[in-house]
BAPA-354094 format. One record per atom (N, C-alpha, C): residue in three letters; atom name; x, y, z. Coordinates in steps of 0.02 Angstrom, whole numbers, plus 32768, in hexadecimal, padded with zeros to 4 digits. Layout:
BAPA-354094
<"ala" "CA" <X Y Z>>
...
This chain:
BAPA-354094
<"met" "N" <DC3F E0AB 700F>>
<"met" "CA" <DC7B E0A6 7037>>
<"met" "C" <DC8B E05E 704A>>
<"glu" "N" <DC61 E02F 7036>>
<"glu" "CA" <DC6B DFEA 7047>>
<"glu" "C" <DCA9 DFCD 7025>>
<"arg" "N" <DCBC DFE7 6FEB>>
<"arg" "CA" <DCF3 DFCC 6FC4>>
<"arg" "C" <DD37 DFDD 6FE1>>
<"met" "N" <DD3B E005 7013>>
<"met" "CA" <DD7C E01B 702C>>
<"met" "C" <DDA6 DFE0 7046>>
<"trp" "N" <DD87 DFAD 7062>>
<"trp" "CA" <DDAC DF75 707C>>
<"trp" "C" <DDC0 DF45 7044>>
<"leu" "N" <DDA8 DF4F 7007>>
<"leu" "CA" <DDB6 DF22 6FD0>>
<"leu" "C" <DDEE DF3C 6FA3>>
<"leu" "N" <DE1E DF5F 6FBE>>
<"leu" "CA" <DE52 DF7A 6F93>>
<"leu" "C" <DE7A DF43 6F71>>
<"ser" "N" <DE86 DF0C 6F95>>
<"ser" "CA" <DEAA DED4 6F77>>
<"ser" "C" <DE98 DE95 6F9E>>
<"leu" "N" <DE72 DE68 6F7F>>
<"leu" "CA" <DE5C DE2B 6FA0>>
<"leu" "C" <DE64 DDEF 6F72>>
<"ser" "N" <DE6C DDB4 6F8F>>
<"ser" "CA" <DE70 DD76 6F68>>
<"ser" "C" <DE2C DD54 6F6B>>
<"arg" "N" <DE10 DD46 6F31>>
<"arg" "CA" <DDCF DD27 6F2F>>
<"arg" "C" <DDC8 DCF8 6EF3>>
<"arg" "N" <DD8E DCD6 6EED>>
<"arg" "CA" <DD83 DCA2 6EBB>>
<"arg" "C" <DD53 DCBA 6E84>>
<"val" "N" <DD65 DCA9 6E45>>
<"val" "CA" <DD3B DCBA 6E0C>>
<"val" "C" <DD00 DC89 6E0A>>
<"val" "N" <DCC2 DCA4 6E03>>
<"val" "CA" <DC87 DC79 6E01>>
<"val" "C" <DC63 DC7B 6DBE>>
<"thr" "N" <DC6D DCAD 6D95>>
<"thr" "CA" <DC4D DCAF 6D54>>
<"thr" "C" <DC79 DCD5 6D22>>
<"thr" "N" <DC77 DCBE 6CE3>>
<"thr" "CA" <DC9D DCDE 6CAE>>
<"thr" "C" <DC72 DCE6 6C6F>>
<"lys" "N" <DC32 DCEF 6C77>>
<"lys" "CA" <DC04 DCEF 6C3E>>
<"lys" "C" <DC0A DD2E 6C13>>
<"ala" "N" <DC1A DD66 6C30>>
<"ala" "CA" <DC1E DDA4 6C0A>>
<"ala" "C" <DC65 DDAC 6BED>>
<"asp" "N" <DC6A DDD0 6BB6>>
<"asp" "CA" <DCAB DDDC 6B97>>
<"asp" "C" <DCD3 DE0F 6BBF>>
<"arg" "N" <DD11 DDFE 6BD0>>
<"arg" "CA" <DD3F DE28 6BF7>>
<"arg" "C" <DD24 DE3A 6C3C>>
<"thr" "N" <DCF9 DE11 6C57>>
<"thr" "CA" <DCDE DE1C 6C9A>>
<"thr" "C" <DCD9 DDD9 6CBE>>
<"val" "N" <DCEC DDD7 6CFD>>
<"val" "CA" <DCE4 DD9B 6D26>>
<"val" "C" <DCBE DDAE 6D65>>
<"gly" "N" <DC98 DD7E 6D7F>>
<"gly" "CA" <DC77 DD86 6DC0>>
<"gly" "C" <DCA3 DD66 6DF5>>
<"val" "N" <DCB5 DD8B 6E28>>
<"val" "CA" <DCE1 DD73 6E5C>>
<"val" "C" <DCBC DD74 6E9E>>
<"glu" "N" <DCBD DD3B 6EC1>>
<"glu" "CA" <DC9A DD36 6F00>>
<"glu" "C" <DCCA DD44 6F3A>>
<"val" "N" <DCB7 DD71 6F65>>
<"val" "CA" <DCDF DD83 6FA0>>
<"val" "C" <DCBA DD69 6FDD>>
<"val" "N" <DCDD DD40 7004>>
<"val" "CA" <DCC0 DD24 7041>>
<"val" "C" <DCE5 DD42 707C>>
<"arg" "N" <DCC0 DD5F 70AA>>
<"arg" "CA" <DCE0 DD7C 70E5>>
<"arg" "C" <DCBA DD67 7123>>
<"leu" "N" <DCDA DD6B 715C>>
<"leu" "CA" <DCBA DD5B 719C>>
<"leu" "C" <DCA5 DD9B 71BE>>
<"ala" "N" <DC68 DD9B 71D8>>
<"ala" "CA" <DC4E DDD6 71FB>>
<"ala" "C" <DC2A DDBE 723A>>
<"leu" "N" <DC27 DDE9 726A>>
<"leu" "CA" <DC05 DDD9 72A9>>
<"leu" "C" <DBBA DDE5 72A2>>
<"his" "N" <DB92 DDB3 72B4>>
<"his" "CA" <DB49 DDBB 72B2>>
<"his" "C" <DB35 DDEC 72E9>>
<"pro" "N" <DB0A DE1D 72DA>>
<"pro" "CA" <DAFB DE50 730C>>
<"pro" "C" <DAD6 DE36 7349>>
<"lys" "N" <DAAA DE05 7340>>
<"lys" "CA" <DA83 DDED 7379>>
<"lys" "C" <DAA4 DDB2 739C>>
<"tyr" "N" <DABB DD80 7375>>
<"tyr" "CA" <DAD4 DD42 7392>>
<"tyr" "C" <DB1F DD43 73A1>>
<"lys" "N" <DB42 DD78 738C>>
<"lys" "CA" <DB89 DD81 739B>>
<"lys" "C" <DBB4 DD46 7384>>
<"arg" "N" <DBA1 DD27 734D>>
<"arg" "CA" <DBC8 DCF2 732F>>
<"arg" "C" <DBE1 DD0B 72EC>>
<"arg" "N" <DC18 DCEE 72D7>>
<"arg" "CA" <DC31 DD00 7295>>
<"arg" "C" <DC09 DCDB 725F>>
<"glu" "N" <DBF9 DCFF 722A>>
<"glu" "CA" <DBD5 DCE0 71F3>>
<"glu" "C" <DBF8 DCF2 71B2>>
<"arg" "N" <DBF0 DCC7 7181>>
<"arg" "CA" <DC0E DCD5 713F>>
<"arg" "C" <DBE0 DD01 7117>>
<"ile" "N" <DBFC DD35 70FC>>
<"ile" "CA" <DBD5 DD61 70D1>>
<"ile" "C" <DBF6 DD5F 708C>>
<"lys" "N" <DBCD DD4D 705A>>
<"lys" "CA" <DBE6 DD48 7015>>
<"lys" "C" <DBCD DD83 6FED>>
<"lys" "N" <DBF9 DD9E 6FC5>>
<"lys" "CA" <DBE5 DDD4 6F99>>
<"lys" "C" <DC08 DDCA 6F56>>
<"lys" "N" <DBE5 DDD8 6F21>>
<"lys" "CA" <DBFF DDCE 6EDE>>
<"lys" "C" <DC0E DE11 6EBD>>
<"tyr" "N" <DC4A DE18 6EA2>>
<"tyr" "CA" <DC5E DE55 6E80>>
<"tyr" "C" <DC6D DE45 6E37>>
<"gln" "N" <DC5E DE75 6E0C>>
<"gln" "CA" <DC71 DE70 6DC6>>
<"gln" "C" <DCB5 DE91 6DBF>>
<"ala" "N" <DCE3 DE70 6D9D>>
<"ala" "CA" <DD26 DE8B 6D95>>
<"ala" "C" <DD3B DE86 6D4C>>
<"his" "N" <DD68 DEB3 6D39>>
<"his" "CA" <DD80 DEB6 6CF4>>
<"his" "C" <DDB6 DE82 6CE8>>
<"asn" "N" <DDAD DE5A 6CB4>>
<"asn" "CA" <DDDC DE25 6CA0>>
<"asn" "C" <DDF2 DE36 6C59>>
<"pro" "N" <DE25 DE60 6C4F>>
<"pro" "CA" <DE33 DE7C 6C0D>>
<"pro" "C" <DE45 DE49 6BD8>>
<"glu" "N" <DE66 DE12 6BEA>>
<"glu" "CA" <DE7C DDE2 6BB8>>
<"glu" "C" <DE55 DDA0 6BBB>>
<"asn" "N" <DE1F DD9D 6BE0>>
<"asn" "CA" <DDF7 DD60 6BE8>>
<"asn" "C" <DE23 DD25 6BFB>>
<"gln" "N" <DE4F DD2F 6C2B>>
<"gln" "CA" <DE7E DCFA 6C3D>>
<"gln" "C" <DE68 DCD0 6C79>>
<"phe" "N" <DE34 DCE4 6C9D>>
<"phe" "CA" <DE20 DCC0 6CD9>>
<"phe" "C" <DDE4 DC94 6CCB>>
<"lys" "N" <DDE2 DC5B 6CEE>>
<"lys" "CA" <DDAC DC2B 6CE8>>
<"lys" "C" <DD89 DC25 6D2B>>
<"val" "N" <DD51 DC02 6D2B>>
<"val" "CA" <DD2C DBF6 6D69>>
<"val" "C" <DD58 DBCE 6D99>>
<"ser" "N" <DD57 DBDF 6DD8>>
<"ser" "CA" <DD7B DBC2 6E10>>
<"ser" "C" <DDC4 DBD8 6E14>>
<"asp" "N" <DDDB DC07 6DEB>>
<"asp" "CA" <DE1E DC23 6DF3>>
<"asp" "C" <DE1F DC51 6E30>>
<"val" "N" <DE55 DC4F 6E55>>
<"val" "CA" <DE5E DC7C 6E8E>>
<"val" "C" <DE82 DCBA 6E74>>
<"val" "N" <DE64 DCF4 6E7F>>
<"val" "CA" <DE7D DD32 6E63>>
<"val" "C" <DE80 DD68 6E98>>
<"glu" "N" <DE9C DD9F 6E86>>
<"glu" "CA" <DE9E DDDA 6EB2>>
<"glu" "C" <DE77 DE12 6E90>>
<"leu" "N" <DE50 DE35 6EB7>>
<"leu" "CA" <DE2B DE6F 6E9E>>
<"leu" "C" <DE50 DEAE 6EB2>>
<"arg" "N" <DE59 DEDA 6E82>>
<"arg" "CA" <DE78 DF1B 6E90>>
<"arg" "C" <DE48 DF52 6E7D>>
<"ser" "N" <DE41 DF83 6EA8>>
<"ser" "CA" <DE15 DFBB 6E9A>>
<"ser" "C" <DE2F DFE3 6E5F>>
<"ser" "N" <DE01 DFFE 6E38>>
<"ser" "CA" <DE14 E028 6DFF>>
<"ser" "C" <DDDE E05C 6DF4>>
<"arg" "N" <DDE8 E083 6DC1>>
<"arg" "CA" <DDB4 E0B3 6DAF>>
<"arg" "C" <DD77 E08C 6D97>>
<"pro" "N" <DD3C E0A9 6D98>>
<"pro" "CA" <DD01 E085 6D7F>>
<"pro" "C" <DD09 E075 6D35>>
<"ile" "N" <DD04 E035 6D24>>
<"ile" "CA" <DD0A E01F 6CDF>>
<"ile" "C" <DCC6 E01D 6CBE>>
<"ser" "N" <DC93 E00C 6CE5>>
<"ser" "CA" <DC4E E00D 6CCC>>
<"ser" "C" <DC21 E01B 6D09>>
<"lys" "N" <DBE0 E011 6D00>>
<"lys" "CA" <DBB2 E01E 6D37>>
<"lys" "C" <DBBF DFF1 6D73>>
<"thr" "N" <DBD1 DFB3 6D66>>
<"thr" "CA" <DBDA DF83 6D9D>>
<"thr" "C" <DC23 DF6E 6DA8>>
<"lys" "N" <DC51 DF80 6D7D>>
<"lys" "CA" <DC96 DF69 6D83>>
<"lys" "C" <DCC3 DFA1 6D9E>>
<"his" "N" <DCE0 DF93 6DD9>>
<"his" "CA" <DD0D DFC3 6DF9>>
<"his" "C" <DD4E DFA1 6E0E>>
<"phe" "N" <DD5A DF64 6DF6>>
<"phe" "CA" <DD95 DF3E 6E09>>
<"phe" "C" <DDB6 DF20 6DCB>>
<"ile" "N" <DDF6 DF12 6DD0>>
<"ile" "CA" <DE1B DEEF 6D9C>>
<"ile" "C" <DE35 DEAF 6DBB>>
<"val" "N" <DE31 DE78 6D95>>
<"val" "CA" <DE47 DE37 6DAD>>
<"val" "C" <DE91 DE2E 6D9F>>
<"val" "N" <DEB6 DE16 6DD1>>
<"val" "CA" <DEFE DE0B 6DCC>>
<"val" "C" <DF0C DDC3 6DE1>>
<"pro" "N" <DF36 DD9E 6DBC>>
<"pro" "CA" <DF44 DD59 6DCF>>
<"pro" "C" <DF6F DD55 6E0E>>
<"leu" "N" <DF69 DD1E 6E32>>
<"leu" "CA" <DF92 DD11 6E6D>>
<"leu" "C" <DFC2 DCD9 6E5D>>
<"pro" "N" <DFFF DCDB 6E78>>
<"pro" "CA" <E02C DCA1 6E6F>>
<"pro" "C" <E012 DC67 6E99>>
<"pro" "N" <E021 DC29 6E86>>
<"pro" "CA" <E00B DBEF 6EAD>>
<"pro" "C" <E02A DBF1 6EF3>>
<"arg" "N" <E005 DBD8 6F24>>
<"arg" "CA" <E01B DBDA 6F69>>
<"arg" "C" <E04B DBA1 6F79>>
<"asp" "N" <E07E DBAE 6FA1>>
<"asp" "CA" <E0AC DB7D 6FBC>>
<"asp" "C" <E0D1 DB53 6F88>>
<"thr" "N" <E0D4 DB68 6F4B>>
<"thr" "CA" <E0F7 DB3F 6F19>>
<"thr" "C" <E143 DB41 6F25>>
<"his" "N" <E15C DB7A 6F3B>>
<"his" "CA" <E1A4 DB80 6F48>>
<"his" "C" <E1B8 DB54 6F83>>
<"arg" "N" <E191 DB54 6FB7>>
<"arg" "CA" <E1A1 DB2D 6FF3>>
<"arg" "C" <E19E DAE2 6FE5>>
<"lys" "N" <E16A DACC 6FC2>>
<"lys" "CA" <E164 DA85 6FB3>>
<"lys" "C" <E19B DA6D 6F85>>
<"ser" "N" <E1AF DA96 6F55>>
<"ser" "CA" <E1E4 DA81 6F27>>
<"ser" "C" <E227 DA7A 6F4C>>
<"gln" "N" <E230 DA9F 6F82>>
<"gln" "CA" <E26D DA99 6FA9>>
<"gln" "C" <E26A DA5D 6FD9>>
<"leu" "N" <E22F DA4E 6FF4>>
<"leu" "CA" <E229 DA18 7024>>
<"leu" "C" <E229 D9D3 7005>>
<"leu" "N" <E20F D9CC 6FC9>>
<"leu" "CA" <E207 D98A 6FAB>>
<"leu" "C" <E24A D966 6FA1>>
<"pro" "N" <E27F D985 6F85>>
<"pro" "CA" <E2BF D961 6F7F>>
<"pro" "C" <E2DD D950 6FC3>>
<"leu" "N" <E2D4 D97B 6FF4>>
<"leu" "CA" <E2EE D96E 7037>>
<"leu" "C" <E2CD D931 7055>>
<"leu" "N" <E28B D92C 7050>>
<"leu" "CA" <E267 D8F3 706C>>
<"leu" "C" <E278 D8B3 7047>>
<"gln" "N" <E280 D8B6 7005>>
<"gln" "CA" <E291 D87A 6FE0>>
<"gln" "C" <E2D7 D861 6FF2>>
<"ser" "N" <E306 D88F 6FFE>>
<"ser" "CA" <E349 D87A 7011>>
<"ser" "C" <E349 D85C 7058>>
<"gln" "N" <E31F D877 7084>>
<"gln" "CA" <E31A D85B 70C8>>
<"gln" "C" <E2FC D815 70C6>>
<"gln" "N" <E2CB D80A 709C>>
<"gln" "CA" <E2AD D7C8 7097>>
<"gln" "C" <E2DE D796 7079>>
<"ala" "N" <E308 D7AC 704A>>
<"ala" "CA" <E33A D77F 702D>>
<"ala" "C" <E36E D76C 7060>>
<"asp" "N" <E37F D799 708E>>
<"asp" "CA" <E3B0 D78B 70C3>>
<"asp" "C" <E392 D762 70FB>>
<"gly" "N" <E351 D75D 70FF>>
<"gly" "CA" <E330 D738 7134>>
<"gly" "C" <E317 D763 716D>>
<"asp" "N" <E324 D7A4 716B>>
<"asp" "CA" <E30B D7D1 719F>>
<"asp" "C" <E2C1 D7DC 7194>>
<"gln" "N" <E29C D7E3 71CB>>
<"gln" "CA" <E255 D7F1 71C7>>
<"gln" "C" <E24A D83B 71D3>>
<"pro" "N" <E22B D85F 71A4>>
<"pro" "CA" <E21D D8A6 71AE>>
<"pro" "C" <E1E4 D8AF 71E0>>
<"pro" "N" <E1DE D8E9 71FD>>
<"pro" "CA" <E1A4 D8F6 7229>>
<"pro" "C" <E163 D8ED 7202>>
<"pro" "N" <E12E D8D4 7222>>
<"pro" "CA" <E0F0 D8C7 71FE>>
<"pro" "C" <E0D0 D905 71DF>>
<"ser" "N" <E0D9 D93F 71FD>>
<"ser" "CA" <E0BB D97B 71E0>>
<"ser" "C" <E0DC D98E 719E>>
<"leu" "N" <E11E D986 7199>>
<"leu" "CA" <E140 D995 715B>>
<"leu" "C" <E132 D961 7126>>
<"ala" "N" <E12E D922 7139>>
<"ala" "CA" <E122 D8EE 7108>>
<"ala" "C" <E0DE D8F4 70E8>>
<"ser" "N" <E0AC D905 710F>>
<"ser" "CA" <E068 D90B 70F2>>
<"ser" "C" <E061 D94B 70C9>>
<"ala" "N" <E088 D97F 70D9>>
<"ala" "CA" <E081 D9BE 70B5>>
<"ala" "C" <E0A3 D9BC 7071>>
<"ala" "N" <E0DB D99A 706C>>
<"ala" "CA" <E102 D99F 702E>>
<"ala" "C" <E0FC D961 7002>>
<"met" "N" <E0ED D928 701D>>
<"met" "CA" <E0EA D8EB 6FF5>>
<"met" "C" <E0A5 D8E5 6FD4>>
<"pro" "N" <E0A3 D8D8 6F93>>
<"pro" "CA" <E063 D8CF 6F72>>
<"pro" "C" <E042 D88D 6F87>>
<"ala" "N" <E000 D88D 6F8A>>
<"ala" "CA" <DFDB D851 6F9D>>
<"ala" "C" <DFE1 D81E 6F64>>
<"glu" "N" <DFED D7DF 6F77>>
<"glu" "CA" <DFF3 D7AB 6F43>>
<"glu" "C" <DFB5 D781 6F40>>
């Protein structure tokens, strides 16, 4: 019953040595029973990679499925890149403000401008 919370999660690929199988590491925070502090708990799941399209360090999503083998109960699904839409909209705006001489807020300038 431990897999019930893993219906759909974003995690990182750590191994791709087997054919059509990837090892995905899931890191979660849990409360320590004695010290009442949060600790990181890592668990590695084997997931089905039907087209061998994922590499080590790719961020993926695990989806529950029927048992594919003895250890594989998930299918790997790609995730779209984060914040690409927002950054693509902010970059022309910030460049036009700099050309006009206006200074953008520091939080926006550091988020959207690439480091030189």
